[in-house]
PDB file as gemmi writes it, atoms N, CA and C in Angstrom:
CRYST1    1.000    1.000    1.000  90.00  90.00  90.00 P 1                      
ATOM      1  N   ALA A   1      -0.472  -7.909  -5.285  1.00  0.00           N  
ATOM      2  CA  ALA A   1      -0.445  -6.656  -6.033  1.00  0.00           C  
ATOM      3  C   ALA A   1       0.756  -6.668  -6.979  1.00  0.00           C  
ATOM      4  N   PRO A   2       0.648  -6.046  -8.120  1.00  0.00           N  
ATOM      5  CA  PRO A   2       1.737  -6.102  -9.101  1.00  0.00           C  
ATOM      6  C   PRO A   2       2.954  -5.261  -8.742  1.00  0.00           C  
ATOM      7  N   TYR A   3       2.908  -4.505  -7.648  1.00  0.00           N  
ATOM      8  CA  TYR A   3       4.038  -3.650  -7.313  1.00  0.00           C  
ATOM      9  C   TYR A   3       4.701  -4.048  -6.014  1.00  0.00           C  
ATOM     10  N   GLY A   4       4.283  -5.105  -5.411  1.00  0.00           N  
ATOM     11  CA  GLY A   4       4.954  -5.649  -4.242  1.00  0.00           C  
ATOM     12  C   GLY A   4       5.957  -6.690  -4.696  1.00  0.00           C  
ATOM     13  N   LYS A   5       6.208  -7.682  -3.851  1.00  0.00           N  
ATOM     14  CA  LYS A   5       7.184  -8.712  -4.215  1.00  0.00           C  
ATOM     15  C   LYS A   5       6.555  -9.869  -4.989  1.00  0.00           C  
ATOM     16  N   ALA A   6       5.219  -9.962  -4.968  1.00  0.00           N  
ATOM     17  CA  ALA A   6       4.536 -11.046  -5.673  1.00  0.00           C  
ATOM     18  C   ALA A   6       4.374 -10.693  -7.147  1.00  0.00           C  
ATOM     19  N   GLU A   7       4.638 -11.641  -7.993  1.00  0.00           N  
ATOM     20  CA  GLU A   7       4.510 -11.429  -9.437  1.00  0.00           C  
ATOM     21  C   GLU A   7       3.067 -11.662  -9.868  1.00  0.00           C  
ATOM     22  N   ILE A   8       2.444 -10.640 -10.403  1.00  0.00           N  
ATOM     23  CA  ILE A   8       1.106 -10.754 -10.975  1.00  0.00           C  
ATOM     24  C   ILE A   8       1.008  -9.699 -12.073  1.00  0.00           C  
ATOM     25  N   LEU A   9       0.382 -10.038 -13.142  1.00  0.00           N  
ATOM     26  CA  LEU A   9       0.231  -9.104 -14.250  1.00  0.00           C  
ATOM     27  C   LEU A   9      -0.758  -8.004 -13.891  1.00  0.00           C  
ATOM     28  N   ASP A  10      -0.504  -6.797 -14.362  1.00  0.00           N  
ATOM     29  CA  ASP A  10      -1.404  -5.675 -14.100  1.00  0.00           C  
ATOM     30  C   ASP A  10      -2.832  -5.997 -14.521  1.00  0.00           C  
ATOM     31  N   GLU A  11      -2.989  -6.613 -15.696  1.00  0.00           N  
ATOM     32  CA  GLU A  11      -4.325  -6.943 -16.200  1.00  0.00           C  
ATOM     33  C   GLU A  11      -5.044  -7.907 -15.261  1.00  0.00           C  
ATOM     34  N   ARG A  12      -4.323  -8.890 -14.792  1.00  0.00           N  
ATOM     35  CA  ARG A  12      -4.911  -9.887 -13.890  1.00  0.00           C  
ATOM     36  C   ARG A  12      -5.311  -9.235 -12.564  1.00  0.00           C  
ATOM     37  N   TYR A  13      -4.471  -8.344 -12.087  1.00  0.00           N  
ATOM     38  CA  TYR A  13      -4.755  -7.614 -10.854  1.00  0.00           C  
ATOM     39  C   TYR A  13      -6.042  -6.800 -10.995  1.00  0.00           C  
ATOM     40  N   GLU A  14      -6.170  -6.076 -12.097  1.00  0.00           N  
ATOM     41  CA  GLU A  14      -7.369  -5.275 -12.344  1.00  0.00           C  
ATOM     42  C   GLU A  14      -8.611  -6.159 -12.444  1.00  0.00           C  
ATOM     43  N   GLN A  15      -8.479  -7.314 -13.081  1.00  0.00           N  
ATOM     44  CA  GLN A  15      -9.599  -8.253 -13.180  1.00  0.00           C  
ATOM     45  C   GLN A  15     -10.012  -8.737 -11.791  1.00  0.00           C  
ATOM     46  N   ASN A  16      -9.020  -9.032 -10.955  1.00  0.00           N  
ATOM     47  CA  ASN A  16      -9.309  -9.489  -9.593  1.00  0.00           C  
ATOM     48  C   ASN A  16     -10.029  -8.413  -8.789  1.00  0.00           C  
ATOM     49  N   LEU A  17      -9.581  -7.157  -8.911  1.00  0.00           N  
ATOM     50  CA  LEU A  17     -10.242  -6.059  -8.199  1.00  0.00           C  
ATOM     51  C   LEU A  17     -11.705  -5.949  -8.605  1.00  0.00           C  
ATOM     52  N   LYS A  18     -11.969  -6.021  -9.894  1.00  0.00           N  
ATOM     53  CA  LYS A  18     -13.347  -5.927 -10.394  1.00  0.00           C  
ATOM     54  C   LYS A  18     -14.182  -7.112  -9.919  1.00  0.00           C  
ATOM     55  N   ALA A  19     -13.616  -8.298  -9.995  1.00  0.00           N  
ATOM     56  CA  ALA A  19     -14.352  -9.502  -9.600  1.00  0.00           C  
ATOM     57  C   ALA A  19     -14.717  -9.478  -8.118  1.00  0.00           C  
ATOM     58  N   LEU A  20     -13.817  -9.000  -7.283  1.00  0.00           N  
ATOM     59  CA  LEU A  20     -14.085  -8.959  -5.846  1.00  0.00           C  
ATOM     60  C   LEU A  20     -15.208  -7.986  -5.495  1.00  0.00           C  
ATOM     61  N   ARG A  21     -15.377  -6.973  -6.300  1.00  0.00           N  
ATOM     62  CA  ARG A  21     -16.386  -5.945  -6.019  1.00  0.00           C  
ATOM     63  C   ARG A  21     -17.719  -6.198  -6.725  1.00  0.00           C  
ATOM     64  N   TYR A  22     -17.762  -7.176  -7.578  1.00  0.00           N  
ATOM     65  CA  TYR A  22     -18.948  -7.438  -8.381  1.00  0.00           C  
ATOM     66  C   TYR A  22     -19.974  -8.227  -7.571  1.00  0.00           C  
ATOM     67  N   PRO A  23     -21.223  -7.732  -7.477  1.00  0.00           N  
ATOM     68  CA  PRO A  23     -22.241  -8.497  -6.755  1.00  0.00           C  
ATOM     69  C   PRO A  23     -22.573  -9.790  -7.506  1.00  0.00           C  
ATOM     70  N   PHE A  24     -22.637 -10.875  -6.790  1.00  0.00           N  
ATOM     71  CA  PHE A  24     -22.900 -12.174  -7.395  1.00  0.00           C  
ATOM     72  C   PHE A  24     -24.018 -12.854  -6.623  1.00  0.00           C  
ATOM     73  N   GLN A  25     -25.215 -12.766  -7.172  1.00  0.00           N  
ATOM     74  CA  GLN A  25     -26.411 -13.340  -6.564  1.00  0.00           C  
ATOM     75  C   GLN A  25     -26.514 -12.899  -5.103  1.00  0.00           C  
ATOM     76  N   HIS A  26     -26.466 -13.817  -4.172  1.00  0.00           N  
ATOM     77  CA  HIS A  26     -26.634 -13.491  -2.755  1.00  0.00           C  
ATOM     78  C   HIS A  26     -25.308 -13.152  -2.055  1.00  0.00           C  
ATOM     79  N   ILE A  27     -24.198 -13.268  -2.769  1.00  0.00           N  
ATOM     80  CA  ILE A  27     -22.887 -12.997  -2.171  1.00  0.00           C  
ATOM     81  C   ILE A  27     -22.562 -11.510  -2.327  1.00  0.00           C  
ATOM     82  N   LEU A  28     -22.285 -10.863  -1.225  1.00  0.00           N  
ATOM     83  CA  LEU A  28     -21.945  -9.439  -1.250  1.00  0.00           C  
ATOM     84  C   LEU A  28     -20.537  -9.230  -1.801  1.00  0.00           C  
ATOM     85  N   PRO A  29     -20.259  -8.031  -2.337  1.00  0.00           N  
ATOM     86  CA  PRO A  29     -18.897  -7.745  -2.808  1.00  0.00           C  
ATOM     87  C   PRO A  29     -17.876  -7.907  -1.677  1.00  0.00           C  
ATOM     88  N   THR A  30     -16.664  -8.249  -2.045  1.00  0.00           N  
ATOM     89  CA  THR A  30     -15.584  -8.492  -1.093  1.00  0.00           C  
ATOM     90  C   THR A  30     -14.624  -7.311  -1.072  1.00  0.00           C  
ATOM     91  N   LEU A  31     -14.069  -7.023   0.073  1.00  0.00           N  
ATOM     92  CA  LEU A  31     -13.092  -5.952   0.222  1.00  0.00           C  
ATOM     93  C   LEU A  31     -11.742  -6.426  -0.316  1.00  0.00           C  
ATOM     94  N   PRO A  32     -11.223  -5.790  -1.370  1.00  0.00           N  
ATOM     95  CA  PRO A  32      -9.909  -6.187  -1.889  1.00  0.00           C  
ATOM     96  C   PRO A  32      -8.805  -5.907  -0.865  1.00  0.00           C  
ATOM     97  N   MET A  33      -7.796  -6.773  -0.837  1.00  0.00           N  
ATOM     98  CA  MET A  33      -6.681  -6.618   0.090  1.00  0.00           C  
ATOM     99  C   MET A  33      -5.361  -6.769  -0.653  1.00  0.00           C  
ATOM    100  N   PRO A  34      -4.888  -5.697  -1.299  1.00  0.00           N  
ATOM    101  CA  PRO A  34      -3.565  -5.771  -1.933  1.00  0.00           C  
ATOM    102  C   PRO A  34      -2.504  -6.036  -0.866  1.00  0.00           C  
ATOM    103  N   SER A  35      -1.594  -6.938  -1.156  1.00  0.00           N  
ATOM    104  CA  SER A  35      -0.537  -7.258  -0.195  1.00  0.00           C  
ATOM    105  C   SER A  35       0.622  -7.913  -0.930  1.00  0.00           C  
ATOM    106  N   GLY A  36       1.631  -8.271  -0.182  1.00  0.00           N  
ATOM    107  CA  GLY A  36       2.782  -8.966  -0.757  1.00  0.00           C  
ATOM    108  C   GLY A  36       3.941  -8.040  -1.043  1.00  0.00           C  
ATOM    109  N   GLY A  37       4.522  -7.479   0.002  1.00  0.00           N  
ATOM    110  CA  GLY A  37       5.676  -6.608  -0.178  1.00  0.00           C  
ATOM    111  C   GLY A  37       5.327  -5.149  -0.366  1.00  0.00           C  
ATOM    112  N   ILE A  38       4.105  -4.766  -0.040  1.00  0.00           N  
ATOM    113  CA  ILE A  38       3.713  -3.363  -0.183  1.00  0.00           C  
ATOM    114  C   ILE A  38       4.298  -2.556   0.972  1.00  0.00           C  
ATOM    115  N   THR A  39       4.978  -1.476   0.609  1.00  0.00           N  
ATOM    116  CA  THR A  39       5.555  -0.573   1.606  1.00  0.00           C  
ATOM    117  C   THR A  39       4.813   0.762   1.566  1.00  0.00           C  
ATOM    118  N   GLN A  40       5.181   1.635   2.472  1.00  0.00           N  
ATOM    119  CA  GLN A  40       4.532   2.933   2.577  1.00  0.00           C  
ATOM    120  C   GLN A  40       4.637   3.728   1.277  1.00  0.00           C  
ATOM    121  N   GLY A  41       5.733   3.584   0.579  1.00  0.00           N  
ATOM    122  CA  GLY A  41       5.927   4.305  -0.669  1.00  0.00           C  
ATOM    123  C   GLY A  41       5.039   3.830  -1.803  1.00  0.00           C  
ATOM    124  N   MET A  42       4.395   2.688  -1.635  1.00  0.00           N  
ATOM    125  CA  MET A  42       3.508   2.152  -2.668  1.00  0.00           C  
ATOM    126  C   MET A  42       2.042   2.487  -2.418  1.00  0.00           C  
ATOM    127  N   VAL A  43       1.762   3.119  -1.290  1.00  0.00           N  
ATOM    128  CA  VAL A  43       0.379   3.427  -0.927  1.00  0.00           C  
ATOM    129  C   VAL A  43      -0.290   4.313  -1.976  1.00  0.00           C  
ATOM    130  N   GLU A  44       0.424   5.299  -2.461  1.00  0.00           N  
ATOM    131  CA  GLU A  44      -0.152   6.227  -3.440  1.00  0.00           C  
ATOM    132  C   GLU A  44      -0.606   5.488  -4.703  1.00  0.00           C  
ATOM    133  N   LYS A  45       0.251   4.654  -5.234  1.00  0.00           N  
ATOM    134  CA  LYS A  45      -0.092   3.893  -6.443  1.00  0.00           C  
ATOM    135  C   LYS A  45      -1.194   2.878  -6.144  1.00  0.00           C  
ATOM    136  N   THR A  46      -1.098   2.220  -5.005  1.00  0.00           N  
ATOM    137  CA  THR A  46      -2.095   1.223  -4.625  1.00  0.00           C  
ATOM    138  C   THR A  46      -3.486   1.843  -4.566  1.00  0.00           C  
ATOM    139  N   MET A  47      -3.600   2.979  -3.885  1.00  0.00           N  
ATOM    140  CA  MET A  47      -4.902   3.621  -3.735  1.00  0.00           C  
ATOM    141  C   MET A  47      -5.383   4.250  -5.040  1.00  0.00           C  
ATOM    142  N   LYS A  48      -4.469   4.681  -5.873  1.00  0.00           N  
ATOM    143  CA  LYS A  48      -4.864   5.231  -7.172  1.00  0.00           C  
ATOM    144  C   LYS A  48      -5.490   4.135  -8.032  1.00  0.00           C  
ATOM    145  N   GLU A  49      -4.904   2.952  -8.007  1.00  0.00           N  
ATOM    146  CA  GLU A  49      -5.380   1.850  -8.845  1.00  0.00           C  
ATOM    147  C   GLU A  49      -6.533   1.072  -8.222  1.00  0.00           C  
ATOM    148  N   ALA A  50      -6.494   0.869  -6.902  1.00  0.00           N  
ATOM    149  CA  ALA A  50      -7.492   0.020  -6.249  1.00  0.00           C  
ATOM    150  C   ALA A  50      -8.590   0.811  -5.550  1.00  0.00           C  
ATOM    151  N   GLY A  51      -8.408   2.110  -5.398  1.00  0.00           N  
ATOM    152  CA  GLY A  51      -9.401   2.929  -4.713  1.00  0.00           C  
ATOM    153  C   GLY A  51      -9.133   3.025  -3.223  1.00  0.00           C  
ATOM    154  N   THR A  52     -10.048   3.673  -2.535  1.00  0.00           N  
ATOM    155  CA  THR A  52      -9.865   3.874  -1.096  1.00  0.00           C  
ATOM    156  C   THR A  52     -10.602   2.841  -0.254  1.00  0.00           C  
ATOM    157  N   ASP A  53     -11.467   2.074  -0.859  1.00  0.00           N  
ATOM    158  CA  ASP A  53     -12.227   1.061  -0.128  1.00  0.00           C  
ATOM    159  C   ASP A  53     -11.492  -0.274  -0.215  1.00  0.00           C  
ATOM    160  N   ILE A  54     -10.324  -0.309   0.438  1.00  0.00           N  
ATOM    161  CA  ILE A  54      -9.453  -1.487   0.409  1.00  0.00           C  
ATOM    162  C   ILE A  54      -8.840  -1.706   1.788  1.00  0.00           C  
ATOM    163  N   LEU A  55      -8.222  -2.846   1.951  1.00  0.00           N  
ATOM    164  CA  LEU A  55      -7.432  -3.161   3.137  1.00  0.00           C  
ATOM    165  C   LEU A  55      -6.031  -3.472   2.635  1.00  0.00           C  
ATOM    166  N   ILE A  56      -5.051  -2.682   3.045  1.00  0.00           N  
ATOM    167  CA  ILE A  56      -3.674  -2.921   2.600  1.00  0.00           C  
ATOM    168  C   ILE A  56      -3.008  -3.870   3.585  1.00  0.00           C  
ATOM    169  N   GLY A  57      -2.564  -5.010   3.073  1.00  0.00           N  
ATOM    170  CA  GLY A  57      -1.883  -5.985   3.907  1.00  0.00           C  
ATOM    171  C   GLY A  57      -0.390  -5.711   3.920  1.00  0.00           C  
ATOM    172  N   SER A  58       0.136  -5.422   5.085  1.00  0.00           N  
ATOM    173  CA  SER A  58       1.565  -5.146   5.183  1.00  0.00           C  
ATOM    174  C   SER A  58       2.142  -5.793   6.423  1.00  0.00           C  
ATOM    175  N   GLY A  59       3.250  -6.443   6.247  1.00  0.00           N  
ATOM    176  CA  GLY A  59       3.969  -7.022   7.379  1.00  0.00           C  
ATOM    177  C   GLY A  59       5.335  -6.389   7.495  1.00  0.00           C  
ATOM    178  N   GLY A  60       6.169  -6.654   6.497  1.00  0.00           N  
ATOM    179  CA  GLY A  60       7.542  -6.168   6.516  1.00  0.00           C  
ATOM    180  C   GLY A  60       7.657  -4.663   6.520  1.00  0.00           C  
ATOM    181  N   GLY A  61       6.763  -3.974   5.818  1.00  0.00           N  
ATOM    182  CA  GLY A  61       6.800  -2.519   5.783  1.00  0.00           C  
ATOM    183  C   GLY A  61       6.541  -1.896   7.145  1.00  0.00           C  
ATOM    184  N   ILE A  62       5.856  -2.624   7.999  1.00  0.00           N  
ATOM    185  CA  ILE A  62       5.612  -2.157   9.367  1.00  0.00           C  
ATOM    186  C   ILE A  62       6.721  -2.646  10.288  1.00  0.00           C  
ATOM    187  N   HIS A  63       6.936  -3.947  10.317  1.00  0.00           N  
ATOM    188  CA  HIS A  63       7.854  -4.532  11.295  1.00  0.00           C  
ATOM    189  C   HIS A  63       9.327  -4.321  10.987  1.00  0.00           C  
ATOM    190  N   SER A  64       9.662  -3.987   9.741  1.00  0.00           N  
ATOM    191  CA  SER A  64      11.070  -3.749   9.387  1.00  0.00           C  
ATOM    192  C   SER A  64      11.440  -2.270   9.384  1.00  0.00           C  
ATOM    193  N   HIS A  65      10.530  -1.413   9.785  1.00  0.00           N  
ATOM    194  CA  HIS A  65      10.843   0.020   9.846  1.00  0.00           C  
ATOM    195  C   HIS A  65      12.026   0.213  10.800  1.00  0.00           C  
ATOM    196  N   PRO A  66      13.030   0.979  10.407  1.00  0.00           N  
ATOM    197  CA  PRO A  66      14.221   1.160  11.247  1.00  0.00           C  
ATOM    198  C   PRO A  66      13.935   1.666  12.662  1.00  0.00           C  
ATOM    199  N   ASP A  67      12.842   2.399  12.844  1.00  0.00           N  
ATOM    200  CA  ASP A  67      12.508   2.920  14.171  1.00  0.00           C  
ATOM    201  C   ASP A  67      11.474   2.066  14.894  1.00  0.00           C  
ATOM    202  N   GLY A  68      11.231   0.866  14.393  1.00  0.00           N  
ATOM    203  CA  GLY A  68      10.330  -0.066  15.055  1.00  0.00           C  
ATOM    204  C   GLY A  68       8.942  -0.118  14.437  1.00  0.00           C  
ATOM    205  N   PRO A  69       8.150  -1.120  14.851  1.00  0.00           N  
ATOM    206  CA  PRO A  69       6.843  -1.337  14.239  1.00  0.00           C  
ATOM    207  C   PRO A  69       5.825  -0.223  14.495  1.00  0.00           C  
ATOM    208  N   ILE A  70       5.923   0.464  15.621  1.00  0.00           N  
ATOM    209  CA  ILE A  70       4.997   1.575  15.851  1.00  0.00           C  
ATOM    210  C   ILE A  70       5.243   2.662  14.811  1.00  0.00           C  
ATOM    211  N   SER A  71       6.501   2.951  14.555  1.00  0.00           N  
ATOM    212  CA  SER A  71       6.837   3.940  13.524  1.00  0.00           C  
ATOM    213  C   SER A  71       6.438   3.446  12.139  1.00  0.00           C  
ATOM    214  N   GLY A  72       6.566   2.146  11.902  1.00  0.00           N  
ATOM    215  CA  GLY A  72       6.144   1.583  10.619  1.00  0.00           C  
ATOM    216  C   GLY A  72       4.653   1.752  10.399  1.00  0.00           C  
ATOM    217  N   ALA A  73       3.872   1.499  11.457  1.00  0.00           N  
ATOM    218  CA  ALA A  73       2.420   1.673  11.365  1.00  0.00           C  
ATOM    219  C   ALA A  73       2.061   3.147  11.183  1.00  0.00           C  
ATOM    220  N   LYS A  74       2.742   4.018  11.925  1.00  0.00           N  
ATOM    221  CA  LYS A  74       2.494   5.459  11.769  1.00  0.00           C  
ATOM    222  C   LYS A  74       2.802   5.906  10.344  1.00  0.00           C  
ATOM    223  N   ALA A  75       3.886   5.386   9.782  1.00  0.00           N  
ATOM    224  CA  ALA A  75       4.271   5.760   8.417  1.00  0.00           C  
ATOM    225  C   ALA A  75       3.200   5.343   7.414  1.00  0.00           C  
ATOM    226  N   PHE A  76       2.609   4.167   7.604  1.00  0.00           N  
ATOM    227  CA  PHE A  76       1.517   3.742   6.719  1.00  0.00           C  
ATOM    228  C   PHE A  76       0.324   4.674   6.861  1.00  0.00           C  
ATOM    229  N   ARG A  77      -0.017   5.007   8.086  1.00  0.00           N  
ATOM    230  CA  ARG A  77      -1.154   5.908   8.308  1.00  0.00           C  
ATOM    231  C   ARG A  77      -0.876   7.274   7.686  1.00  0.00           C  
ATOM    232  N   GLN A  78       0.351   7.755   7.810  1.00  0.00           N  
ATOM    233  CA  GLN A  78       0.727   9.037   7.213  1.00  0.00           C  
ATOM    234  C   GLN A  78       0.598   8.983   5.692  1.00  0.00           C  
ATOM    235  N   ALA A  79       1.035   7.889   5.097  1.00  0.00           N  
ATOM    236  CA  ALA A  79       0.932   7.741   3.639  1.00  0.00           C  
ATOM    237  C   ALA A  79      -0.530   7.726   3.199  1.00  0.00           C  
ATOM    238  N   ILE A  80      -1.359   7.009   3.916  1.00  0.00           N  
ATOM    239  CA  ILE A  80      -2.788   6.949   3.594  1.00  0.00           C  
ATOM    240  C   ILE A  80      -3.421   8.329   3.749  1.00  0.00           C  
ATOM    241  N   HIS A  81      -3.096   9.010   4.833  1.00  0.00           N  
ATOM    242  CA  HIS A  81      -3.640  10.349   5.066  1.00  0.00           C  
ATOM    243  C   HIS A  81      -3.231  11.299   3.943  1.00  0.00           C  
ATOM    244  N   ALA A  82      -1.990  11.229   3.519  1.00  0.00           N  
ATOM    245  CA  ALA A  82      -1.514  12.084   2.428  1.00  0.00           C  
ATOM    246  C   ALA A  82      -2.351  11.871   1.172  1.00  0.00           C  
ATOM    247  N   VAL A  83      -2.535  10.616   0.798  1.00  0.00           N  
ATOM    248  CA  VAL A  83      -3.299  10.304  -0.414  1.00  0.00           C  
ATOM    249  C   VAL A  83      -4.743  10.789  -0.275  1.00  0.00           C  
ATOM    250  N   MET A  84      -5.335  10.577   0.880  1.00  0.00           N  
ATOM    251  CA  MET A  84      -6.720  11.005   1.097  1.00  0.00           C  
ATOM    252  C   MET A  84      -6.856  12.527   1.023  1.00  0.00           C  
ATOM    253  N   GLN A  85      -5.777  13.243   1.336  1.00  0.00           N  
ATOM    254  CA  GLN A  85      -5.783  14.707   1.284  1.00  0.00           C  
ATOM    255  C   GLN A  85      -5.341  15.247  -0.074  1.00  0.00           C  
ATOM    256  N   GLY A  86      -4.969  14.349  -0.987  1.00  0.00           N  
ATOM    257  CA  GLY A  86      -4.527  14.773  -2.312  1.00  0.00           C  
ATOM    258  C   GLY A  86      -3.100  15.294  -2.339  1.00  0.00           C  
ATOM    259  N   ILE A  87      -2.302  14.883  -1.364  1.00  0.00           N  
ATOM    260  CA  ILE A  87      -0.901  15.298  -1.265  1.00  0.00           C  
ATOM    261  C   ILE A  87      -0.028  14.114  -1.654  1.00  0.00           C  
ATOM    262  N   SER A  88       1.027  14.350  -2.402  1.00  0.00           N  
ATOM    263  CA  SER A  88       1.908  13.240  -2.771  1.00  0.00           C  
ATOM    264  C   SER A  88       2.597  12.699  -1.517  1.00  0.00           C  
ATOM    265  N   VAL A  89       2.837  11.411  -1.515  1.00  0.00           N  
ATOM    266  CA  VAL A  89       3.489  10.768  -0.378  1.00  0.00           C  
ATOM    267  C   VAL A  89       4.891  11.348  -0.175  1.00  0.00           C  
ATOM    268  N   LYS A  90       5.594  11.605  -1.254  1.00  0.00           N  
ATOM    269  CA  LYS A  90       6.941  12.191  -1.142  1.00  0.00           C  
ATOM    270  C   LYS A  90       6.895  13.570  -0.490  1.00  0.00           C  
ATOM    271  N   GLU A  91       5.924  14.377  -0.864  1.00  0.00           N  
ATOM    272  CA  GLU A  91       5.797  15.721  -0.283  1.00  0.00           C  
ATOM    273  C   GLU A  91       5.429  15.627   1.198  1.00  0.00           C  
ATOM    274  N   TYR A  92       4.500  14.753   1.526  1.00  0.00           N  
ATOM    275  CA  TYR A  92       4.042  14.585   2.908  1.00  0.00           C  
ATOM    276  C   TYR A  92       5.174  14.085   3.803  1.00  0.00           C  
ATOM    277  N   ALA A  93       6.049  13.278   3.243  1.00  0.00           N  
ATOM    278  CA  ALA A  93       7.165  12.716   4.012  1.00  0.00           C  
ATOM    279  C   ALA A  93       8.140  13.783   4.491  1.00  0.00           C  
ATOM    280  N   LYS A  94       8.173  14.912   3.825  1.00  0.00           N  
ATOM    281  CA  LYS A  94       9.089  15.987   4.229  1.00  0.00           C  
ATOM    282  C   LYS A  94       8.763  16.528   5.616  1.00  0.00           C  
ATOM    283  N   GLU A  95       7.505  16.429   6.016  1.00  0.00           N  
ATOM    284  CA  GLU A  95       7.063  16.956   7.313  1.00  0.00           C  
ATOM    285  C   GLU A  95       6.696  15.853   8.315  1.00  0.00           C  
ATOM    286  N   HIS A  96       6.841  14.592   7.918  1.00  0.00           N  
ATOM    287  CA  HIS A  96       6.440  13.475   8.780  1.00  0.00           C  
ATOM    288  C   HIS A  96       7.579  12.457   8.857  1.00  0.00           C  
ATOM    289  N   LYS A  97       8.234  12.446  10.008  1.00  0.00           N  
ATOM    290  CA  LYS A  97       9.469  11.683  10.199  1.00  0.00           C  
ATOM    291  C   LYS A  97       9.331  10.203   9.841  1.00  0.00           C  
ATOM    292  N   GLU A  98       8.319   9.543  10.369  1.00  0.00           N  
ATOM    293  CA  GLU A  98       8.189   8.098  10.161  1.00  0.00           C  
ATOM    294  C   GLU A  98       8.062   7.754   8.680  1.00  0.00           C  
ATOM    295  N   LEU A  99       7.261   8.519   7.973  1.00  0.00           N  
ATOM    296  CA  LEU A  99       7.098   8.289   6.541  1.00  0.00           C  
ATOM    297  C   LEU A  99       8.388   8.608   5.796  1.00  0.00           C  
ATOM    298  N   GLY A 100       9.058   9.666   6.193  1.00  0.00           N  
ATOM    299  CA  GLY A 100      10.330  10.027   5.564  1.00  0.00           C  
ATOM    300  C   GLY A 100      11.369   8.933   5.702  1.00  0.00           C  
ATOM    301  N   VAL A 101      11.441   8.327   6.882  1.00  0.00           N  
ATOM    302  CA  VAL A 101      12.388   7.227   7.108  1.00  0.00           C  
ATOM    303  C   VAL A 101      12.023   6.033   6.227  1.00  0.00           C  
ATOM    304  N   ALA A 102      10.737   5.698   6.168  1.00  0.00           N  
ATOM    305  CA  ALA A 102      10.296   4.559   5.347  1.00  0.00           C  
ATOM    306  C   ALA A 102      10.638   4.773   3.877  1.00  0.00           C  
ATOM    307  N   LEU A 103      10.383   5.971   3.365  1.00  0.00           N  
ATOM    308  CA  LEU A 103      10.702   6.244   1.961  1.00  0.00           C  
ATOM    309  C   LEU A 103      12.206   6.222   1.735  1.00  0.00           C  
ATOM    310  N   GLY A 104      12.970   6.619   2.745  1.00  0.00           N  
ATOM    311  CA  GLY A 104      14.424   6.560   2.636  1.00  0.00           C  
ATOM    312  C   GLY A 104      14.939   5.134   2.527  1.00  0.00           C  
ATOM    313  N   VAL A 105      14.248   4.209   3.162  1.00  0.00           N  
ATOM    314  CA  VAL A 105      14.660   2.800   3.134  1.00  0.00           C  
ATOM    315  C   VAL A 105      14.155   2.097   1.874  1.00  0.00           C  
ATOM    316  N   TRP A 106      12.857   2.236   1.573  1.00  0.00           N  
ATOM    317  CA  TRP A 106      12.245   1.459   0.491  1.00  0.00           C  
ATOM    318  C   TRP A 106      11.881   2.260  -0.752  1.00  0.00           C  
ATOM    319  N   GLY A 107      11.863   3.566  -0.667  1.00  0.00           N  
ATOM    320  CA  GLY A 107      11.487   4.369  -1.826  1.00  0.00           C  
ATOM    321  C   GLY A 107      10.020   4.201  -2.169  1.00  0.00           C  
ATOM    322  N   THR A 108       9.703   4.385  -3.450  1.00  0.00           N  
ATOM    323  CA  THR A 108       8.309   4.279  -3.896  1.00  0.00           C  
ATOM    324  C   THR A 108       8.124   3.236  -4.993  1.00  0.00           C  
ATOM    325  N   GLY A 109       9.152   2.459  -5.265  1.00  0.00           N  
ATOM    326  CA  GLY A 109       9.070   1.474  -6.339  1.00  0.00           C  
ATOM    327  C   GLY A 109       8.799   0.079  -5.846  1.00  0.00           C  
ATOM    328  N   LYS A 110       8.831  -0.853  -6.762  1.00  0.00           N  
ATOM    329  CA  LYS A 110       8.574  -2.261  -6.481  1.00  0.00           C  
ATOM    330  C   LYS A 110       9.612  -2.819  -5.515  1.00  0.00           C  
ATOM    331  N   THR A 111       9.146  -3.612  -4.575  1.00  0.00           N  
ATOM    332  CA  THR A 111      10.010  -4.229  -3.579  1.00  0.00           C  
ATOM    333  C   THR A 111      10.442  -5.607  -4.058  1.00  0.00           C  
ATOM    334  N   ALA A 112      11.733  -5.836  -4.131  1.00  0.00           N  
ATOM    335  CA  ALA A 112      12.226  -7.164  -4.500  1.00  0.00           C  
ATOM    336  C   ALA A 112      12.016  -8.116  -3.334  1.00  0.00           C  
ATOM    337  N   LEU A 113      12.393  -7.686  -2.152  1.00  0.00           N  
ATOM    338  CA  LEU A 113      12.259  -8.509  -0.953  1.00  0.00           C  
ATOM    339  C   LEU A 113      12.550  -7.639   0.253  1.00  0.00           C  
ATOM    340  N   ILE A 114      11.704  -7.710   1.250  1.00  0.00           N  
ATOM    341  CA  ILE A 114      11.953  -6.989   2.495  1.00  0.00           C  
ATOM    342  C   ILE A 114      12.624  -7.963   3.442  1.00  0.00           C  
ATOM    343  N   GLU A 115      13.784  -7.615   3.909  1.00  0.00           N  
ATOM    344  CA  GLU A 115      14.510  -8.500   4.827  1.00  0.00           C  
ATOM    345  C   GLU A 115      14.574  -7.903   6.208  1.00  0.00           C  
TER     346      GLU A 115                                                      
END                                                                             
């Protein structure tokens, strides 16, 4: 994804999303999986650009959460729920501890590297 740690052009990313969903003879469309440094704060942009029929690949955003991987997973679910409800991730984080902690660590911008 163009907003994680992997370098890819926005245009190329959009082309890949379209290609994965395009029916090709007997091959069914593929579920896109944006990944590569995506944190909870990037869920809103990811779902806006890629849609809701995706699989978000996250490792560091879950396992590097200051309160542990369970909190990291909860924070991702909270971010997804916020977007599905039409609520900004920043607003939702005010009432949801795990998401608030994640946004405090990584924010909502591009991740250089999760350590």
